[in-house]
Residue, then its C-alpha position, 0 to 999 in steps of 0.5 A: m500500500n505504500l507503493t499505491k500511496a507513492i503512485g497516488t501522489i505522483g500520479g495525482l500531481t502529474m494529472v494536474s500538470r496534464i489537465l493544464g497541458f490540455v487547457r494549454e493545447m485547447i487555447f493553442s489549437r483555437v489560436m494557432g490552428a495547424g498552419m505554418a507558425a503552429d508547425a514551426f513551434a511544434l518542432a521548437f517545442l518538441i526538441p527540448n520537450l523530448f529531452r524533458r521526457l528523457f532526463g526527467e522521466g528516465a535515464f538520469s533517475a534511473g542511474f542517479v537514484p540507486l547510487f544516491s539511495q546507497r549512499l544515503n542509506g549507507e554509513g555516511g548517510m545524508e552527508e555522503a549523499r550530499k557530497f555525491a550529488e554536489e560532485v555530480l552537479a559540478v560535472f554536469l553543469p559545465i557540460l550542459i552549458v557547453v552543449t547548450l551553446v553548441f546547439m544554439i550556435g549550430m541550430p540552422a544545421f540541426v533544424w536542416l537535418i530534422a525538418s527535411g520537408w522545410r528546406d524549400e520553405p524559407e520562411k518556415f524554416a527560418l521561423a523554426v530556427e529562430l524559435t528553437r534557438i529560444t527554446f533550447p536552453y530549456l534543456l539546461f534548466i530541466s536537466l538541473v531539475s532532473l538532478f534535484s528530482g532525483v534527490l527529492n525522489s530518493l528521499t521519498r519526497f515526490t510532491a515538488a518533482a511531480f508538480a514541477p511540470a505544471l509550472l511549464n504549462i502555466a507559463l505557456i498558457a500566459a504566453l497565449l493569453l498575453a499574445p492571442h492573435g496567432g501567427p509568428a508573434t504568438a509562437e515567439a511568445m510561447a517560446i519565451g514561456v518555455i524558458a520561463g517555465g523551465i526557470l520556475q521549475l528549477v526554483l521550485c525543486w531547488a527550494s524543495v531540496h533545501r527545505a529537505g535539509l540537503r543544502m548543496r553547494l557548487r564545487p569545482p568540476k572533478m571527475t570523481p570515481r563516483v561520478k564516473e560510476l554514474l556516467i557508466l550507468i546513465l550513458p547506456a540508460t540515456l540512450g536506452g530509455g530515450i530511444y523512444y524519444i530519440s526516435q521522435f526526431f526521426y518521426a519529425y523528419f518524416a512528418t515534415s515531408l507530409p502535408e502541412g500541420s502533420l507535426v501539429y496533429l501528431g503533437f495533439a495525439d501524442r498529448l492524449n496518448q501521454l496522458p495515461l503513460a505519464i500518470i500511470g507508467s512514469a509514476l510506477g517507474t519512479a515509485i518502484l525503482p528505489s524499492i526494487s533497488r533496495a530489494v536487489d541490494r538485500g538479495e531478495s530477488g523474490e520480493a523484487g519480482q513481487i513488486q514488479s508483479q504488483a506494478t504490472e497488475l495495477a498498470m494493466l488495470l488502469t492502462l487497458p481501459a484507458a487505450i480502448a476508450l481513447a481508441v473507441v471515442s477518439g473522434p469525439i475526444v478530439a473534436a471536443l478538446f481542439q476543434g474551433g477557431r483555426f483548428t478545423a473539423e478536417d484537422a480534427a478528423t486527421t488527429a482522431l485517426v492518429l490517436s486511435i492507432i497510437v493508442a494500440g501501443l499504450p499498454a506496451y509503453v506502460l509495461i516498458k516503464v514497469l519492466t525496465p527498473g528490473f534491469y536498472a536496479r541491477k545496474d544493467m543499462k546495456t540490455p534495455l539499450y540494445i533492445a530499444i536500438a533494434m526497435l528504432l531501426v525496425g520503426i524507421a524501416l517500417n516507416v520508410a516502407l509504409i509512409p508512401v501508402m499510409g501516409i501520417a497513419a504510418l507513424a502511429f502504427t510503427t510507434a505502437t508496434s515498436a513499443w509492443l515488440n520492445a515490451i515483449t523482448l524485455y519481458f522475456i529476457l527478464r524471465a530467462r534470467g529468473h528475475f521476473r515472470i507472469e505467474t498464473w494468478l496474474w495471467g488470469r488477472l490480466l485476461r479478466q481486465l482485457l474482458a472488462g475493457a472489451i465490455m467497456g469499449a462496447a458500452l462506449w460505442g453504443a453510448r456515442s449515439l446518445f450524445a450525437g447532438w451534444f458532439a455537434g454543438s458548442t465547445g462546452e456541450r462537447l466537453v460535457a458529452v466527453g465527461a459523460l462517456v468518461a463516467i459511463g466507461g469508468i463505471v462499466y469498466f470498474a463494475v465488471a472488473w470488480t465483479i469478474g476478479a480483474m482487480s485485488k479486492e483485498d487491496i482495495l478494501l484495505l486501502m478504503k479502510r485505511r482512508r476511513s481511519a485517517 
């Protein structure tokens, strides 16, 4: 139940950030539409945002948290952990500054490589370069945020790190409201908002570490043995955990060769797809890594496997219905959230098509978040890396073959297919090594969850016709109709899941009892 509490804290605050993100996207779609400036900002925002996901939710924490926890729980305690964090900060800060400067200087060449389809559109290309130069320093701020977040997570203080992304959305919403006329001027205001959001996140996490009693100071950079150990761990993990996000650069390369607006469509669909992934997958991955690391350090591999089993059960209980619901009612959801102003019904239909395909891989994305800590806790960063690289190559090959036939739908299809191949490979390697296997009870629970999800999907498909008039109405009416469908789906799914044994009734009853006692 401690795992449930930690996931509840991380997931709940992540939900706040995601809701603010949807508010931002709703305003953005109506103000900017899917035109030239919107596409250029989508690319400029994609680049630092991918780094945010890479560093904030994966590789750095995967390497830093176990090493920091070892020192925190060792003989040196808090003082030894503080020295380790200071040594890491002293080395990483100069590297980040140099990388940021190099990319800002060479941004035209970088955008030339990524946005292949815009090379013959001088105005769009120049705007993309200008915006990306403004947004790129966000990498510096968010990387420091990832360091402080790793400290906070190791101290089991999840609140500040989980809430920090909300500050970025607040800054971007403010930029849209201050420059609501659309076009390049609004895009530039949003680019500045990205930097403002990064500064706010850094201040919040630094202050939280300070309040936790860990007062870090800046040391002269020195490559100590402990920093080398961290680098050895996180360099493979950075590539392995970030291959999905690195693949997005390739998808941007392909998307810029498609009709105008494709980057915007992909971005909106991915926003909806990332909602359950961030709330469930990232929360689980963040919460279970320290627990699995402690179990492995004690030599209790059985307990580590049990933690992953519980995480798998909880992940699929929440992810399967989300994926099925997003696929079944993708059209109404996209229309309710994004359609209006400069974002037309045709734009919404294309976004819905992409969403209905990409969510097929949602359970796999979450399983990857659950399975990779089984490698990272044992300091095996290379195996997930090799698997991820192989899946990236598969995805690129599929895109080359399928884009001429399927268009933008091919990008969503290859993303989902590669994710499932990745998750399946991770599982069978863990099973072959004797670290984790899905027991009979868990297989039964997962099949029941899938059955409950199928029944919910049928109910949602039938309920769509009841709200046809609402979906043709105003934005408010469409949002009310979507809310009604969400309520119907949730009630049907959890009622069926409870009845057929698709969830642990004992854990749910115990949680409810503890809350009443509290």
